ChimeraX commands (.cxc) that place a marker at each C-alpha (Angstrom):
marker #1 position -43.36,28.72,127.95 radius 0.5
marker #1 position -42.16,32.13,127.13 radius 0.5
marker #1 position -40.55,34.57,129.64 radius 0.5
marker #1 position -40.03,38.21,128.74 radius 0.5
marker #1 position -38.91,41.03,130.59 radius 0.5
marker #1 position -37.60,44.41,129.66 radius 0.5
marker #1 position -33.67,44.53,129.25 radius 0.5
marker #1 position -30.96,46.48,127.93 radius 0.5
marker #1 position -28.80,45.91,124.81 radius 0.5
marker #1 position -29.25,45.98,121.06 radius 0.5
marker #1 position -32.25,43.57,120.87 radius 0.5
marker #1 position -33.23,43.80,124.64 radius 0.5
marker #1 position -33.91,40.15,124.76 radius 0.5
marker #1 position -31.51,37.18,125.35 radius 0.5
marker #1 position -33.29,34.02,123.26 radius 0.5
marker #1 position -32.84,30.75,125.12 radius 0.5
marker #1 position -33.96,27.31,124.30 radius 0.5
marker #1 position -34.37,24.65,127.26 radius 0.5
marker #1 position -33.70,21.08,126.21 radius 0.5
marker #1 position -36.01,19.25,128.48 radius 0.5
marker #1 position -38.57,16.37,128.34 radius 0.5
marker #1 position -41.60,15.29,130.19 radius 0.5
marker #1 position -41.09,14.10,133.95 radius 0.5
marker #1 position -37.64,15.57,133.95 radius 0.5
marker #1 position -37.15,16.85,137.72 radius 0.5
marker #1 position -33.88,18.42,136.98 radius 0.5
marker #1 position -35.52,20.32,134.17 radius 0.5
marker #1 position -38.22,21.70,136.40 radius 0.5
marker #1 position -35.67,22.83,138.89 radius 0.5
marker #1 position -33.88,24.79,135.74 radius 0.5
marker #1 position -37.00,26.31,135.07 radius 0.5
marker #1 position -37.68,27.54,138.63 radius 0.5
marker #1 position -34.08,29.15,138.47 radius 0.5
marker #1 position -35.15,30.85,135.42 radius 0.5
marker #1 position -38.18,32.02,136.94 radius 0.5
marker #1 position -35.66,33.68,139.66 radius 0.5
marker #1 position -33.88,35.92,137.23 radius 0.5
marker #1 position -34.40,39.59,137.99 radius 0.5
marker #1 position -37.17,41.40,135.83 radius 0.5
marker #1 position -34.62,43.53,134.18 radius 0.5
marker #1 position -33.01,40.43,132.61 radius 0.5
marker #1 position -34.84,39.89,129.46 radius 0.5
marker #1 position -35.26,36.53,128.49 radius 0.5
marker #1 position -37.44,34.66,125.63 radius 0.5
marker #1 position -37.65,31.03,126.64 radius 0.5
marker #1 position -38.66,28.32,124.20 radius 0.5
marker #1 position -39.05,24.87,125.69 radius 0.5
marker #1 position -37.77,22.05,123.23 radius 0.5
marker #1 position -38.84,18.61,124.18 radius 0.5
marker #1 position -36.03,16.14,123.05 radius 0.5
marker #1 position -38.35,13.62,122.74 radius 0.5
marker #1 position -39.46,14.94,119.37 radius 0.5
marker #1 position -36.25,14.44,117.72 radius 0.5
marker #1 position -33.86,11.24,117.54 radius 0.5
marker #1 position -31.03,13.83,116.95 radius 0.5
marker #1 position -31.93,15.69,120.07 radius 0.5
marker #1 position -32.17,12.43,121.94 radius 0.5
marker #1 position -28.70,11.62,120.91 radius 0.5
marker #1 position -27.23,14.82,121.53 radius 0.5
marker #1 position -28.93,15.84,124.77 radius 0.5
marker #1 position -30.47,12.65,126.25 radius 0.5
marker #1 position -28.13,12.06,129.17 radius 0.5
marker #1 position -27.25,15.98,129.48 radius 0.5
marker #1 position -30.76,17.57,129.87 radius 0.5
marker #1 position -31.58,20.20,131.30 radius 0.5
marker #1 position -29.29,22.39,128.67 radius 0.5
marker #1 position -29.76,25.92,127.99 radius 0.5
marker #1 position -28.78,27.31,124.36 radius 0.5
marker #1 position -28.36,30.94,123.46 radius 0.5
marker #1 position -28.84,32.04,119.93 radius 0.5
marker #1 position -25.21,32.49,119.38 radius 0.5
marker #1 position -24.64,28.58,119.98 radius 0.5
marker #1 position -23.50,28.82,123.68 radius 0.5
marker #1 position -24.71,26.00,126.06 radius 0.5
marker #1 position -24.92,26.09,129.78 radius 0.5
marker #1 position -25.59,22.47,131.03 radius 0.5
marker #1 position -26.83,21.09,134.31 radius 0.5
marker #1 position -25.84,21.36,136.95 radius 0.5
marker #1 position -25.73,25.40,137.23 radius 0.5
marker #1 position -26.97,27.78,139.86 radius 0.5
marker #1 position -28.63,31.29,139.59 radius 0.5
marker #1 position -25.09,33.09,139.18 radius 0.5
marker #1 position -23.78,30.99,136.52 radius 0.5
marker #1 position -27.22,31.36,134.85 radius 0.5
marker #1 position -27.07,35.30,135.40 radius 0.5
marker #1 position -23.65,35.26,133.69 radius 0.5
marker #1 position -24.87,32.92,130.75 radius 0.5
marker #1 position -28.06,35.31,130.08 radius 0.5
marker #1 position -25.98,38.58,130.12 radius 0.5
marker #1 position -22.45,37.56,129.08 radius 0.5
marker link #1:1,2 radius 0.2
marker link #1:2,3 radius 0.2
marker link #1:3,4 radius 0.2
marker link #1:4,5 radius 0.2
marker link #1:5,6 radius 0.2
marker link #1:6,7 radius 0.2
marker link #1:7,8 radius 0.2
marker link #1:8,9 radius 0.2
marker link #1:9,10 radius 0.2
marker link #1:10,11 radius 0.2
marker link #1:11,12 radius 0.2
marker link #1:12,13 radius 0.2
marker link #1:13,14 radius 0.2
marker link #1:14,15 radius 0.2
marker link #1:15,16 radius 0.2
marker link #1:16,17 radius 0.2
marker link #1:17,18 radius 0.2
marker link #1:18,19 radius 0.2
marker link #1:19,20 radius 0.2
marker link #1:20,21 radius 0.2
marker link #1:21,22 radius 0.2
marker link #1:22,23 radius 0.2
marker link #1:23,24 radius 0.2
marker link #1:24,25 radius 0.2
marker link #1:25,26 radius 0.2
marker link #1:26,27 radius 0.2
marker link #1:27,28 radius 0.2
marker link #1:28,29 radius 0.2
marker link #1:29,30 radius 0.2
marker link #1:30,31 radius 0.2
marker link #1:31,32 radius 0.2
marker link #1:32,33 radius 0.2
marker link #1:33,34 radius 0.2
marker link #1:34,35 radius 0.2
marker link #1:35,36 radius 0.2
marker link #1:36,37 radius 0.2
marker link #1:37,38 radius 0.2
marker link #1:38,39 radius 0.2
marker link #1:39,40 radius 0.2
marker link #1:40,41 radius 0.2
marker link #1:41,42 radius 0.2
marker link #1:42,43 radius 0.2
marker link #1:43,44 radius 0.2
marker link #1:44,45 radius 0.2
marker link #1:45,46 radius 0.2
marker link #1:46,47 radius 0.2
marker link #1:47,48 radius 0.2
marker link #1:48,49 radius 0.2
marker link #1:49,50 radius 0.2
marker link #1:50,51 radius 0.2
marker link #1:51,52 radius 0.2
marker link #1:52,53 radius 0.2
marker link #1:53,54 radius 0.2
marker link #1:54,55 radius 0.2
marker link #1:55,56 radius 0.2
marker link #1:56,57 radius 0.2
marker link #1:57,58 radius 0.2
marker link #1:58,59 radius 0.2
marker link #1:59,60 radius 0.2
marker link #1:60,61 radius 0.2
marker link #1:61,62 radius 0.2
marker link #1:62,63 radius 0.2
marker link #1:63,64 radius 0.2
marker link #1:64,65 radius 0.2
marker link #1:65,66 radius 0.2
marker link #1:66,67 radius 0.2
marker link #1:67,68 radius 0.2
marker link #1:68,69 radius 0.2
marker link #1:69,70 radius 0.2
marker link #1:70,71 radius 0.2
marker link #1:71,72 radius 0.2
marker link #1:72,73 radius 0.2
marker link #1:73,74 radius 0.2
marker link #1:74,75 radius 0.2
marker link #1:75,76 radius 0.2
marker link #1:76,77 radius 0.2
marker link #1:77,78 radius 0.2
marker link #1:78,79 radius 0.2
marker link #1:79,80 radius 0.2
marker link #1:80,81 radius 0.2
marker link #1:81,82 radius 0.2
marker link #1:82,83 radius 0.2
marker link #1:83,84 radius 0.2
marker link #1:84,85 radius 0.2
marker link #1:85,86 radius 0.2
marker link #1:86,87 radius 0.2
marker link #1:87,88 radius 0.2
marker link #1:88,89 radius 0.2
marker link #1:89,90 radius 0.2
view
């Protein structure tokens, strides 16, 4: 899943990875919040299924959903729309 919108800043886009897995209802809620971001908040979202890597299962297995920015900052569940906005546009 990729979400793109026009934005501001040097690159204009915040790159995010959402660590998730199949059947995760909390992950679906997180994706719903991402869909509620304003069109001016430019997000390039990549979904990463943690089941594809033992390392990812070890790191995120009990924490998903987790959003990770390109700079390495993470936002773990639970988060609300205001926290998400601040994370996307720090």
